[in-house]
C-alpha positions in Angstrom: -13.7 -17.3 -4.7 -13.3 -14.1 -2.9 -14.1 -14.1 0.8 -15.4 -11.3 3.1 -13.9 -12.3 6.4 -14.4 -9.2 8.6 -15.9 -5.8 8.4 -14.7 -3.7 11.4 -14.8 0.1 10.9 -13.8 1.1 14.5 -12.5 4.5 15.5 -9.1 4.3 17.2 -10.0 5.7 20.7 -7.9 6.0 23.7 -9.0 2.5 24.8 -7.9 1.1 21.4 -4.6 2.8 21.6 -3.9 1.5 25.1 -4.6 -2.0 23.8 -1.2 -1.7 22.0 0.7 -1.5 25.3 3.2 -4.2 25.5 2.8 -5.2 21.8 5.6 -5.2 19.3 5.5 -3.0 16.2 5.5 -5.3 13.2 5.0 -2.5 10.6 4.8 1.3 10.7 4.5 3.8 7.9 3.6 7.4 8.7 4.5 8.9 5.3 6.0 12.0 6.9 9.0 11.7 4.6 9.1 10.6 1.0 8.4 6.8 1.0 10.1 6.0 -2.3 13.0 4.4 -0.4 10.9 1.4 0.5 7.9 1.5 -1.9 8.5 0.0 -5.3 6.4 2.2 -7.6 5.3 1.1 -11.1 6.7 -2.4 -10.6 4.3 -5.3 -10.6 4.7 -7.2 -7.3 6.8 -10.3 -8.0 4.5 -12.9 -6.4 6.9 -13.9 -3.6 5.9 -15.4 -0.3 8.3 -13.2 1.7 9.3 -9.6 0.7 10.7 -6.6 2.6 9.5 -4.1 0.0 6.2 -2.4 -0.4 4.6 -2.2 -3.9 2.5 0.5 -5.5 0.9 -0.5 -8.8 -1.6 1.0 -11.2 -3.6 -1.8 -12.8 -6.1 0.2 -14.8 -3.8 2.6 -16.6 -6.5 5.3 -16.9 -5.5 8.9 -17.4 -6.2 11.7 -14.9 -9.4 13.5 -15.8 -9.0 16.5 -13.5 -6.4 18.4 -15.5 -4.0 18.3 -12.6 -1.6 15.6 -14.1 -2.1 13.3 -11.1 -0.2 10.0 -11.1 -2.0 6.9 -12.1 -0.9 5.0 -9.0 -0.9 5.9 -5.3 1.3 9.0 -4.7 2.8 10.9 -1.8 0.6 13.9 -1.0 -0.4 16.4 1.7 -3.6 15.5 3.6 -6.7 17.2 2.1 -8.5 18.7 5.0 -7.0 22.0 6.3 -6.7 20.7 9.9 -5.0 17.6 8.8 -2.6 19.6 6.7 -1.5 21.6 9.8 -0.6 18.4 11.7 0.6 16.0 8.9 3.3 16.5 6.4 2.4 13.5 4.2 0.0 10.8 3.4 -0.6 8.4 0.4 -3.3 9.5 -2.0 -4.9 8.0 -5.0 -7.0 9.6 -7.8 -10.2 8.2 -9.3 -11.2 11.3 -11.4 -10.8 9.8 -14.9 -14.0 10.9 -16.7 -14.6 7.2 -17.5 -17.8 5.9 -15.9 -17.4 2.5 -17.4 -14.0 1.3 -16.1 -12.8 1.0 -12.5 -9.7 2.7 -11.2 -7.6 -0.1 -9.6 -4.6 0.9 -7.6 -2.8 -1.3 -5.1 -0.6 -0.2 -2.2 0.9 -3.4 -0.9 2.8 -3.7 2.4 5.9 -5.9 3.0 5.2 -9.4 4.2 4.2 -9.9 7.8 4.7 -13.0 9.8 2.0 -13.4 12.4 2.8 -16.1 15.0 -0.3 -15.7 17.2 -3.7 -14.1 17.2 -2.7 -10.8 18.8 -2.0 -8.8 15.6 -4.1 -5.7 14.9 -4.0 -3.4 11.9 -4.4 0.4 12.5 -4.7 3.1 9.9 -6.3 6.4 9.0 -8.1 7.4 5.9 -10.1 10.3 4.4 -11.8 11.0 1.1 -11.1 14.4 -0.5 -14.8 15.1 -0.6 -18.0 13.8 1.1 -20.8 13.0 0.6 -20.8 14.0 -3.1 -17.9 12.4 -5.0 -16.8 10.5 -1.9 -14.2 7.9 -2.7 -14.2 4.4 -1.3 -11.5 1.8 -1.0 -10.9 -1.7 0.3 -8.4 -3.3 2.7 -7.5 -6.8 1.4 -5.2 -9.5 2.5 -3.2 -12.3 0.8 -2.1 -15.4 2.7 0.1 -16.7 -0.1 2.1 -14.2 -2.2 2.1 -10.5 -3.1 0.9 -11.1 -6.6 -2.2 -8.9 -7.1 -4.4 -11.9 -7.9 -3.7 -13.4 -4.4 -5.5 -10.7 -2.5 -8.8 -12.5 -2.0 -9.7 -11.7 1.6 -11.5 -8.4 2.4 -11.2 -7.1 5.9 -12.6 -3.6 5.5 -14.7 -1.8 2.9 -15.4 2.0 2.6 -18.2 2.9 0.2 -18.1 5.3 -2.7 -20.6 7.9 -3.9 -22.8 6.7 -6.7 -25.5 9.4 -7.1 -27.3 12.3 -5.4 -30.9 11.3 -5.5 -32.5 14.2 -3.7 -31.2 17.5 -5.0 -33.1 19.5 -2.3 -31.2 18.0 0.6 -27.5 17.8 -0.5 -26.2 17.7 3.1 -28.3 14.7 4.0 -26.5 11.4 3.5 -29.8 9.7 3.1 -30.2 11.7 -0.2 -27.3 9.8 -1.7 -26.7 6.3 -3.0 -23.4 4.7 -1.9 -21.9 1.4 -2.9 -21.6 -1.1 -1.4 -24.6 -0.4 0.9 -22.9 -2.3 3.7 -19.6 -0.4 3.6 -18.4 2.4 5.8 -19.5 5.9 4.6 -17.2 8.6 5.6 -19.0 11.5 7.3 -22.4 9.8 7.6 -22.1 10.0 11.4 -21.3 13.8 11.2 -17.7 13.3 12.4 -14.3 13.7 10.7 -15.4 16.3 8.2 -14.8 20.0 7.6 -16.7 22.6 5.5 -15.1 23.0 2.1 -15.5 26.7 1.2 -13.9 26.2 -2.2 -16.8 24.0 -3.5 -20.5 23.8 -3.5 -22.5 23.1 -0.3 -22.9 19.4 -1.1 -19.2 18.7 -0.5 -17.2 18.5 2.7 -13.5 17.8 3.3 -12.9 14.4 4.7 -10.6 14.5 7.8 -8.3 11.6 8.5 -10.2 9.1 10.6 -8.6 6.2 12.6 -9.6 2.6 12.0 -8.6 -0.8 13.2 -9.1 -4.4 12.2 -8.1 -7.6 13.9 -5.7 -9.9 12.1 -6.4 -12.8 14.5 -7.7 -15.0 11.8 -4.2 -15.1 10.2 -2.4 -16.5 13.2 0.5 -18.7 12.2 0.6 -17.3 8.7 2.7 -14.9 6.6 0.4 -12.2 5.0 0.5 -9.2 2.8 -1.9 -6.3 3.3 -3.1 -4.1 0.4 -5.0 -0.8 0.3 -7.0 -1.2 -2.9 -8.5 1.9 -4.5 -11.1 0.4 -6.8 -13.9 2.8 -7.7 -15.4 4.6 -10.7 -14.8 8.3 -11.4 -15.0 10.1 -8.0 -12.1 12.2 -6.8 -9.4 11.4 -4.3 -8.7 9.1 -1.3 -5.8 9.2 1.2 -4.5 6.7 3.8 -2.0 7.5 6.5 -0.3 6.1 9.7 -0.4 2.4 8.8 0.5 0.3 11.8 0.5 -3.4 12.6 1.1 -4.5 16.2 1.5 -8.0 17.5 4.1 -10.5 18.7 7.5 -10.2 17.1 8.6 -13.5 15.6 11.9 -13.7 17.4 14.7 -14.5 15.1 12.5 -15.5 12.2 12.7 -12.2 10.3 16.2 -11.3 11.5 18.0 -12.1 8.3 15.7 -10.2 6.0 15.8 -7.1 8.2 19.5 -6.7 8.1 20.8 -7.1 4.6 22.1 -3.7 3.3 21.7 -3.9 -0.5 22.7 -1.3 -3.1 23.3 -1.1 -6.9 25.6 1.3 -8.7 25.9 3.0 -11.0 22.1 3.5 -11.2 21.1 4.2 -13.9 23.5 2.0 -15.9 23.7 0.8 -19.4 26.1 -2.2 -19.8 26.7 -3.5 -16.3 25.8 -2.8 -12.7 27.6 -3.6 -9.5 25.6 -5.1 -6.6 26.9 -4.8 -3.0 25.3 -6.5 0.0 26.2 -7.6 3.5 25.1 -11.0 4.8 24.7 -11.4 8.5 25.4 -15.1 8.2 26.3 -17.8 5.6 23.4 -18.2 3.1 22.5 -19.5 -0.3 22.1 -16.4 -2.5 19.9 -16.0 -5.6 19.4 -12.9 -7.8 16.3 -12.1 -9.9 15.5 -9.2 -12.1 11.9 -8.2 -12.8 10.5 -5.7 -15.3 7.5 -3.5 -14.6 5.0 -6.2 -15.6 6.5 -8.7 -13.1 8.3 -10.7 -15.8 11.6 -12.3 -14.6 14.1 -11.1 -17.2 17.3 -12.4 -15.5 18.0 -15.0 -12.8 21.3 -16.0 -11.3 22.2 -18.5 -8.6 25.3 -17.4 -6.7 25.5 -20.4 -4.5 26.3 -20.4 -0.7 28.2 -17.3 0.3 29.9 -16.4 3.6 28.9 -13.8 6.1 30.1 -10.3 5.4 30.2 -7.9 2.4 29.7 -9.5 -1.0 30.0 -7.9 -4.5 28.6 -9.1 -7.8 28.6 -7.7 -11.3 25.2 -7.9 -13.0 25.5 -7.9 -16.8 22.8 -5.9 -18.6 23.3 -7.2 -22.1 20.0 -8.0 -23.7 18.1 -5.9 -21.1 15.9 -3.2 -22.7 16.0 0.3 -21.3 13.5 0.8 -18.5 12.7 0.5 -14.8 13.4 -2.9 -13.1 13.5 -4.5 -9.7 16.6 -6.5 -8.7 15.7 -8.9 -5.9 18.3 -10.6 -3.7 17.2 -13.7 -1.8 19.6 -14.9 0.9 18.2 -17.9 2.8 14.7 -16.8 4.1 15.5 -13.1 3.6 14.5 -11.1 0.5 15.5 -7.5 -0.3 14.9 -5.5 -3.4 16.4 -2.4 -5.1 14.8 -0.4 -7.9 17.2 0.2 -10.8 17.1 2.0 -14.2 18.6 0.6 -17.4 19.4 3.3 -19.9 
């Protein structure tokens, strides 16, 4: 059963920012440069309990209805409001314009795993719909306390509402003229802040400016979690998220191994074999797994205990169909991933 644990749409003011003083940064992504080096796109999250990769997956498979050939999943994009564009070079956007009013868009942007050792952790982020109030996109911030499999994200900590209908055509600037869902969610622009006039469209639409939010993660003290930004709405337009930050107490030594394993695969793409190279900071039992885009494990190899230092392994690709895969290296408690292409 899904749980609604917390709804906390708070603006990140100076007081909130100062609350971060003395806290460790557990996660930070500003999307100012291309995030493809750490986000696994188009690969179903493997359902692991600890993972240093982010995942970006399109569940619905619906085509873009705008004619702009937008990707089906979250994608790297400039912010939408002109003032945001001047000060930000990148954000993550997702499209819900599908011309299908019967099926939900369902796109997951999933963070790496986060170990929270006490109740001090706080999630900060910014978001903005492309338009509001008409065609305003909503989204949800959800948490998994088990694995990064999509089905494991059962806790909701924030909900932004989406546009459903304009009920009073004579007052298109009045948010009370609209129906939004859910009725208890945050409605971007309803308080007359974080919007700009959109001269390119009709008077019932405004640009949504990036607005800061925060949510406490105190209820997850002592647990390892994954956070997902879930864009699950019906046929609106665009949403963006930016500057995702988690502060808290750094779990000293616990995540050390998984943070310092350089891992590369070459040649990439490859057809018959691929060479894997990685450097272990200490002796560890090593396992390799290879997943296809649906999350199916297509190859698994146990390499036994290996010594500290640089290790090399030849990965045979016989019987592996052409396509995009994720090769996962598990060394002790550390897990690292690399995206590969078999041709």
